C-alpha positions, -999 to 999 in steps of 0.1 A, spaced: 0 0 0 13 34 -9 15 61 18 7 98 19 16 127 41 -14 145 54 -2 180 48 28 192 68 16 177 101 41 148 100 12 124 99 18 98 72 -8 71 65 -19 47 39 -31 63 7 -66 49 13 -80 46 48 -110 28 62 -142 45 74 -156 22 101 -190 38 108 -211 13 89 -197 -16 109 -219 -8 138 -240 23 129 -262 40 103 -265 13 76 -288 -16 83 -289 -45 88 -257 -43 109 -230 -69 102 -218 -95 126 -193 -80 151 -169 -109 149 -167 -106 112 -160 -69 115 -131 -76 138 -117 -100 112 -122 -74 85 -104 -47 104 -74 -70 110 -75 -80 73 -73 -43 64 -42 -39 85 -26 -70 68 -33 -53 35 -15 -21 45 -43 1 58 -31 24 86 -58 50 89 -90 39 107 -119 64 113 -145 62 140 -165 85 164 -181 84 198 -216 88 182 -212 57 160 -233 32 178 -231 53 200 -198 41 215 -199 6 201 -178 15 170 -150 28 192 -152 -4 213 -151 -25 181 -119 -7 169 -104 -9 204 -107 -47 205 -98 -53 168 -67 -30 167 -53 -36 201 -29 -63 189 -15 -40 161 -19 -6 179 16 5 171 10 0 134 -22 21 129 -35 56 132 -69 59 149 -90 89 143 -121 96 164 -144 126 170 -161 148 196 -187 175 194 -222 160 196 -244 154 225 -250 116 222 -281 117 243 -297 145 222 -286 141 186 -282 162 165 -274 188 192 -237 198 191 -215 203 222 -179 214 219 -176 230 254 -141 224 267 -154 204 296 -173 181 272 -143 177 249 -122 165 279 -150 141 289 -152 126 255 -115 123 252 -112 103 284 -141 80 275 -128 74 240 -93 65 253 -109 38 273 -131 25 246 -103 25 221 -80 7 246 -52 32 240 -33 59 260 -34 84 231 -58 94 203 -38 98 171 -63 123 155 -91 140 174 -116 158 152 -143 183 161 -172 164 144 -192 195 136 -188 232 143 -205 245 175 -220 280 170 -221 285 208 -184 278 214 -157 299 198 -134 277 176 -105 292 194 -117 276 226 -120 243 209 -85 245 194 -70 256 227 -86 227 246 -74 201 221 -40 218 222 -40 212 259 -48 176 254 -19 173 230 4 189 256 -8 163 281 0 135 257 -36 123 253 -39 134 217 -14 136 189 -31 157 162 -61 181 159 -86 178 132 -118 196 120 -148 182 101 -170 201 77 -155 234 87 -154 266 67 -122 282 54 -126 310 80 -130 286 109 -100 265 97 -78 297 98 -91 308 132 -85 273 147 -51 270 131 -39 303 146 -44 287 181 -35 251 175 -22 238 142 -49 218 124 -34 186 109 -64 174 90 -98 185 77 -124 158 72 -152 167 49 -174 149 24 -158 151 -11 -166 130 -42 -176 135 -78 -211 143 -65 -201 165 -35 -175 190 -45 -182 218 -20 -146 219 -7 -133 229 -41 -123 266 -40 -118 284 -8 -115 253 15 -89 234 -7 -69 266 -12 -68 272 25 -57 237 32 -29 239 6 -17 273 20 -16 261 56 -3 226 50 -34 208 62 -43 173 49 -78 164 37 -96 131 45 -127 128 23 -155 108 39 -183 92 18 -159 93 -12 -182 68 -29 -214 87 -23 -225 64 6 -224 35 -19 -242 51 -47 -212 58 -69 -202 22 -69 -230 15 -95 -244 -12 -72 -274 10 -62 -303 23 -83 -338 36 -78 -351 1 -70 -326 -7 -43 -345 -11 -10 -334 10 20 -346 0 55 -364 27 74 -336 29 100 -309 32 73 -294 67 76 -296 71 38 -334 69 40 -334 103 56 -313 119 29 -329 139 0 -303 125 -24 -315 90 -17 -351 93 -25 -362 70 -53 -366 100 -77 -332 114 -68 -314 81 -73 -330 77 -107 -321 112 -117 -285 108 -106 -278 77 -127 -261 99 -153 -232 104 -129 -229 66 -124 -230 61 -161 -201 85 -165 -181 65 -140 -190 32 -157 -178 45 -191 -145 56 -176 -141 24 -157 -146 4 -189 -118 23 -207 -94 18 -178 -102 -18 -169 -114 -8 -135 -146 -5 -115 -167 27 -111 -157 28 -74 -120 26 -83 -124 55 -108 -142 76 -82 -114 70 -57 -86 74 -82 -101 108 -92 -100 119 -56 -64 107 -51 -54 127 -82 -68 160 -69 -40 166 -44 -11 144 -30 -23 152 6 -58 137 1 -66 104 18 -101 91 12 -117 67 37 -143 46 19 -163 23 43 -172 -13 37 -183 -44 56 -170 -69 30 -135 -81 23 -140 -82 -15 -151 -45 -15 -122 -36 8 -98 -51 -17 -115 -34 -46 -112 0 -29 -76 -5 -19 -67 -14 -55 -79 21 -66 -45 34 -54 -30 16 -83 -53 31 -109 -34 58 -127 -54 87 -142 -35 111 -164 -40 148 -159 -60 149 -191 -83 121 -179 -88 138 -146 -96 171 -162 -120 154 -186 -138 135 -159 -140 166 -137 -155 187 -165 -180 160 -175 -192 155 -139 -196 193 -134 -221 194 -163 -243 168 -146 -267 184 -121 -269 164 -88 -305 160 -76 -311 161 -39 -294 177 -9 -267 160 11 -285 160 44 -318 168 60 -322 205 69 -311 200 105 -278 183 96 -272 206 66 -272 236 89 -240 222 106 -220 221 74 -194 248 66 -197 270 96 
């Protein structure tokens, strides 16, 4: 597995990481826990070193899963987790310094580790100045409980303000061929400040793999069933983007998912996507995307073609969308 430096933070990880949310949260039916432990260890064997979780996944059970699975190989992996929500009152946010410290201590125990490699603010909190958040995580870094500070779905302005107090190592935001909001001010800010980018949902929550269409059933408790982009009508309308990926995949001898990931990897050398999966075959397919070489001309052509396809449906429900880019 190739490795990449996440900006100038000194944090080097596998070129493709693993988003672990779906192993115990959001997408139903949930897989067998024992099988997920095996999958996590298989990912390590195949060179994956970046694993992403959060206290709200489960809640708590996803961190416990990673804690058990990765304990035997803890020195070989980078574990990223997040604070910033009130678990008992989702989707309320809470980044008060006291709460950040409480989450840190609880996450350390669940992850069976004495240090969190990368600690993200999960979503901006309008009631807590970002400077206070950065300062609190900076204190945790000084105390040896956290190694790196990250933000998620933050605006360019918020990134700069946080970075002035405590260097931001990584921004995590949704980024893919059908969600390109970070292009422009955010990407330019990251490049200027030497901050890495970890795109989540790089395969459009499964849609860009080409394995979903308008007829694919979603259980009522599946997170995607709440998203405007996953209504039956939206999924039908957005097939044009999948068709574009399929055409490019055919020419390159790859899969649509691999083209989608290769396109992301080609955007900047400090971008590390974290596709999630619960199946070994899909994990291996995703990791092989690191070996799919797209020329500059192919990347430009794909970007231009995708930009001409209107994406139908918002990313989130109104309540969640208000948290993005603050």
